[in-house]
N, CA, C and O atoms as CSV, one atom per row, in Angstrom:
chain,resi,resn,atom,element,x,y,z
A,1,MET,N,N,185.056,103.266,-209.008
A,1,MET,CA,C,183.680,103.069,-208.570
A,1,MET,C,C,183.234,104.304,-207.787
A,1,MET,O,O,183.945,104.784,-206.904
A,2,LEU,N,N,182.088,104.792,-208.112
A,2,LEU,CA,C,181.551,105.984,-207.458
A,2,LEU,C,C,180.757,105.617,-206.217
A,2,LEU,O,O,180.174,104.536,-206.133
A,3,GLY,N,N,180.744,106.522,-205.266
A,3,GLY,CA,C,179.937,106.343,-204.060
A,3,GLY,C,C,178.492,106.696,-204.341
A,3,GLY,O,O,178.142,107.034,-205.472
A,4,PRO,N,N,177.651,106.620,-203.326
A,4,PRO,CA,C,176.234,106.950,-203.507
A,4,PRO,C,C,176.055,108.419,-203.879
A,4,PRO,O,O,176.828,109.275,-203.447
A,5,ALA,N,N,175.049,108.699,-204.670
A,5,ALA,CA,C,174.751,110.072,-205.081
A,5,ALA,C,C,174.294,110.877,-203.883
A,5,ALA,O,O,173.653,110.343,-202.977
A,6,PHE,N,N,174.617,112.147,-203.873
A,6,PHE,CA,C,174.184,113.039,-202.808
A,6,PHE,C,C,172.722,113.410,-203.046
A,6,PHE,O,O,172.349,113.817,-204.146
A,7,ILE,N,N,171.922,113.271,-202.034
A,7,ILE,CA,C,170.512,113.617,-202.122
A,7,ILE,C,C,170.207,114.623,-201.019
A,7,ILE,O,O,170.359,114.323,-199.835
A,8,GLU,N,N,169.775,115.818,-201.414
A,8,GLU,CA,C,169.378,116.806,-200.412
A,8,GLU,C,C,168.023,116.388,-199.849
A,8,GLU,O,O,167.086,116.128,-200.603
A,9,THR,N,N,167.927,116.325,-198.555
A,9,THR,CA,C,166.679,115.866,-197.951
A,9,THR,C,C,166.457,116.564,-196.619
A,9,THR,O,O,167.348,117.222,-196.084
A,10,ASN,N,N,165.285,116.409,-196.115
A,10,ASN,CA,C,164.929,116.881,-194.785
A,10,ASN,C,C,163.787,115.995,-194.294
A,10,ASN,O,O,163.346,115.093,-195.005
A,11,VAL,N,N,163.320,116.249,-193.099
A,11,VAL,CA,C,162.295,115.391,-192.505
A,11,VAL,C,C,161.027,115.395,-193.349
A,11,VAL,O,O,160.398,114.351,-193.520
A,12,ARG,N,N,160.645,116.541,-193.873
A,12,ARG,CA,C,159.416,116.629,-194.676
A,12,ARG,C,C,159.514,115.777,-195.937
A,12,ARG,O,O,158.587,115.032,-196.256
A,13,TYR,N,N,160.634,115.883,-196.659
A,13,TYR,CA,C,160.810,115.094,-197.875
A,13,TYR,C,C,160.847,113.598,-197.567
A,13,TYR,O,O,160.242,112.796,-198.280
A,14,ALA,N,N,161.551,113.231,-196.517
A,14,ALA,CA,C,161.643,111.820,-196.144
A,14,ALA,C,C,160.261,111.264,-195.806
A,14,ALA,O,O,159.913,110.153,-196.207
A,15,SER,N,N,159.486,112.039,-195.072
A,15,SER,CA,C,158.133,111.623,-194.708
A,15,SER,C,C,157.258,111.462,-195.950
A,15,SER,O,O,156.513,110.490,-196.069
A,16,MET,N,N,157.352,112.416,-196.870
A,16,MET,CA,C,156.561,112.340,-198.101
A,16,MET,C,C,156.933,111.114,-198.921
A,16,MET,O,O,156.052,110.444,-199.460
A,17,ARG,N,N,158.233,110.807,-199.025
A,17,ARG,CA,C,158.654,109.629,-199.779
A,17,ARG,C,C,158.116,108.351,-199.152
A,17,ARG,O,O,157.660,107.452,-199.858
A,18,GLN,N,N,158.171,108.271,-197.820
A,18,GLN,CA,C,157.667,107.076,-197.148
A,18,GLN,C,C,156.166,106.908,-197.394
A,18,GLN,O,O,155.703,105.794,-197.642
A,19,ILE,N,N,155.410,107.988,-197.328
A,19,ILE,CA,C,153.962,107.907,-197.527
A,19,ILE,C,C,153.636,107.550,-198.976
A,19,ILE,O,O,152.726,106.760,-199.226
A,20,HIS,N,N,154.366,108.121,-199.930
A,20,HIS,CA,C,154.110,107.795,-201.342
A,20,HIS,C,C,154.415,106.328,-201.646
A,20,HIS,O,O,153.664,105.676,-202.371
A,21,VAL,N,N,155.501,105.815,-201.100
A,21,VAL,CA,C,155.824,104.396,-201.317
A,21,VAL,C,C,154.816,103.519,-200.578
A,21,VAL,O,O,154.484,102.432,-201.049
A,22,ALA,N,N,154.325,103.978,-199.424
A,22,ALA,CA,C,153.290,103.218,-198.712
A,22,ALA,C,C,152.040,103.082,-199.574
A,22,ALA,O,O,151.409,102.026,-199.582
A,23,ILE,N,N,151.681,104.124,-200.288
A,23,ILE,CA,C,150.518,104.072,-201.176
A,23,ILE,C,C,150.755,103.074,-202.305
A,23,ILE,O,O,149.861,102.303,-202.654
A,24,GLU,N,N,151.966,103.089,-202.877
A,24,GLU,CA,C,152.294,102.122,-203.922
A,24,GLU,C,C,152.212,100.691,-203.387
A,24,GLU,O,O,151.676,99.805,-204.054
A,25,CYS,N,N,152.740,100.469,-202.194
A,25,CYS,CA,C,152.678,99.135,-201.585
A,25,CYS,C,C,151.233,98.715,-201.344
A,25,CYS,O,O,150.877,97.557,-201.566
A,26,TYR,N,N,150.410,99.637,-200.896
A,26,TYR,CA,C,148.992,99.341,-200.656
A,26,TYR,C,C,148.310,98.922,-201.961
A,26,TYR,O,O,147.539,97.963,-201.981
A,27,GLN,N,N,148.594,99.636,-203.039
A,27,GLN,CA,C,147.983,99.323,-204.325
A,27,GLN,C,C,148.418,97.944,-204.841
A,27,GLN,O,O,147.687,97.293,-205.588
A,28,GLN,N,N,149.606,97.511,-204.435
A,28,GLN,CA,C,150.107,96.198,-204.843
A,28,GLN,C,C,149.755,95.124,-203.809
A,28,GLN,O,O,150.206,93.984,-203.919
A,29,GLN,N,N,148.969,95.479,-202.830
A,29,GLN,CA,C,148.516,94.594,-201.755
A,29,GLN,C,C,149.669,94.037,-200.924
A,29,GLN,O,O,149.620,92.898,-200.460
A,30,HIS,N,N,150.697,94.846,-200.742
A,30,HIS,CA,C,151.799,94.512,-199.830
A,30,HIS,C,C,151.468,95.184,-198.501
A,30,HIS,O,O,152.029,96.223,-198.155
A,31,TRP,N,N,150.552,94.573,-197.774
A,31,TRP,CA,C,149.944,95.211,-196.603
A,31,TRP,C,C,150.944,95.571,-195.514
A,31,TRP,O,O,150.906,96.684,-194.990
A,32,GLU,N,N,151.850,94.640,-195.157
A,32,GLU,CA,C,152.784,94.898,-194.066
A,32,GLU,C,C,153.693,96.077,-194.395
A,32,GLU,O,O,153.933,96.936,-193.546
A,33,CYS,N,N,154.196,96.117,-195.622
A,33,CYS,CA,C,155.049,97.228,-196.036
A,33,CYS,C,C,154.277,98.543,-196.028
A,33,CYS,O,O,154.784,99.564,-195.565
A,34,ALA,N,N,153.054,98.513,-196.541
A,34,ALA,CA,C,152.238,99.717,-196.589
A,34,ALA,C,C,151.983,100.274,-195.192
A,34,ALA,O,O,152.115,101.476,-194.961
A,35,ILE,N,N,151.620,99.398,-194.268
A,35,ILE,CA,C,151.328,99.839,-192.901
A,35,ILE,C,C,152.587,100.379,-192.234
A,35,ILE,O,O,152.547,101.422,-191.582
A,36,THR,N,N,153.698,99.677,-192.392
A,36,THR,CA,C,154.944,100.091,-191.753
A,36,THR,C,C,155.420,101.437,-192.281
A,36,THR,O,O,155.774,102.319,-191.499
A,37,LEU,N,N,155.432,101.601,-193.596
A,37,LEU,CA,C,155.893,102.859,-194.182
A,37,LEU,C,C,154.949,104.011,-193.877
A,37,LEU,O,O,155.407,105.119,-193.598
A,38,ALA,N,N,153.657,103.779,-193.922
A,38,ALA,CA,C,152.703,104.841,-193.614
A,38,ALA,C,C,152.847,105.288,-192.167
A,38,ALA,O,O,152.807,106.483,-191.874
A,39,SER,N,N,153.011,104.345,-191.279
A,39,SER,CA,C,153.181,104.675,-189.863
A,39,SER,C,C,154.468,105.457,-189.637
A,39,SER,O,O,154.481,106.430,-188.883
A,40,ALA,N,N,155.544,105.039,-190.283
A,40,ALA,CA,C,156.818,105.741,-190.135
A,40,ALA,C,C,156.727,107.163,-190.687
A,40,ALA,O,O,157.201,108.109,-190.059
A,41,GLY,N,N,156.121,107.306,-191.856
A,41,GLY,CA,C,155.973,108.635,-192.453
A,41,GLY,C,C,155.103,109.542,-191.614
A,41,GLY,O,O,155.410,110.722,-191.442
A,42,GLU,N,N,154.023,108.998,-191.092
A,42,GLU,CA,C,153.120,109.785,-190.257
A,42,GLU,C,C,153.813,110.195,-188.962
A,42,GLU,O,O,153.613,111.306,-188.471
A,43,GLY,N,N,154.628,109.296,-188.409
A,43,GLY,CA,C,155.309,109.585,-187.156
A,43,GLY,C,C,156.334,110.696,-187.262
A,43,GLY,O,O,156.726,111.274,-186.248
A,44,MET,N,N,156.776,111.004,-188.474
A,44,MET,CA,C,157.763,112.061,-188.677
A,44,MET,C,C,157.122,113.435,-188.808
A,44,MET,O,O,157.809,114.449,-188.683
A,45,LEU,N,N,155.824,113.485,-189.055
A,45,LEU,CA,C,155.143,114.753,-189.266
A,45,LEU,C,C,154.841,115.450,-187.948
A,45,LEU,O,O,154.688,114.789,-186.921
A,46,PRO,N,N,154.752,116.789,-187.964
A,46,PRO,CA,C,154.414,117.503,-186.732
A,46,PRO,C,C,152.968,117.225,-186.322
A,46,PRO,O,O,152.124,116.894,-187.154
A,47,ASP,N,N,152.708,117.363,-185.046
A,47,ASP,CA,C,151.368,117.147,-184.511
A,47,ASP,C,C,150.416,118.204,-185.075
A,47,ASP,O,O,150.706,119.398,-185.004
A,48,THR,N,N,149.306,117.781,-185.623
A,48,THR,CA,C,148.321,118.717,-186.189
A,48,THR,C,C,147.014,118.708,-185.408
A,48,THR,O,O,146.018,119.275,-185.856
A,49,THR,N,N,147.013,118.070,-184.249
A,49,THR,CA,C,145.767,117.977,-183.486
A,49,THR,C,C,145.572,119.138,-182.533
A,49,THR,O,O,144.484,119.290,-181.978
A,50,THR,N,N,146.592,119.965,-182.321
A,50,THR,CA,C,146.456,121.108,-181.421
A,50,THR,C,C,146.636,122.393,-182.210
A,50,THR,O,O,147.375,122.434,-183.193
A,51,LEU,N,N,145.961,123.425,-181.775
A,51,LEU,CA,C,146.080,124.729,-182.414
A,51,LEU,C,C,147.351,125.414,-181.954
A,51,LEU,O,O,147.725,125.343,-180.784
A,52,THR,N,N,148.006,126.078,-182.890
A,52,THR,CA,C,149.163,126.890,-182.545
A,52,THR,C,C,148.797,128.341,-182.764
A,52,THR,O,O,147.752,128.638,-183.344
A,53,SER,N,N,149.633,129.235,-182.314
A,53,SER,CA,C,149.326,130.660,-182.462
A,53,SER,C,C,149.236,131.052,-183.936
A,53,SER,O,O,148.524,131.999,-184.271
A,54,ALA,N,N,149.941,130.347,-184.826
A,54,ALA,CA,C,149.889,130.659,-186.256
A,54,ALA,C,C,148.529,130.310,-186.861
A,54,ALA,O,O,148.138,130.907,-187.864
A,55,LYS,N,N,147.805,129.363,-186.280
A,55,LYS,CA,C,146.528,128.934,-186.833
A,55,LYS,C,C,145.341,129.703,-186.238
A,55,LYS,O,O,144.220,129.581,-186.733
A,56,ARG,N,N,145.565,130.458,-185.228
A,56,ARG,CA,C,144.443,131.160,-184.566
A,56,ARG,C,C,144.019,132.389,-185.278
A,56,ARG,O,O,143.094,133.071,-184.835
């Protein structure tokens, strides 16, 4: 029996997967799942409300 497949990931990929599945849940009217996954995915992203030196 084989173990789980290795998946290369990082915070950005994990966040994107959560948001994409949240959209699928929303389309299927699974509201609680959609809200939970969207919130989790959003919480993993960097803050975009403040300007950084790279954006100036």
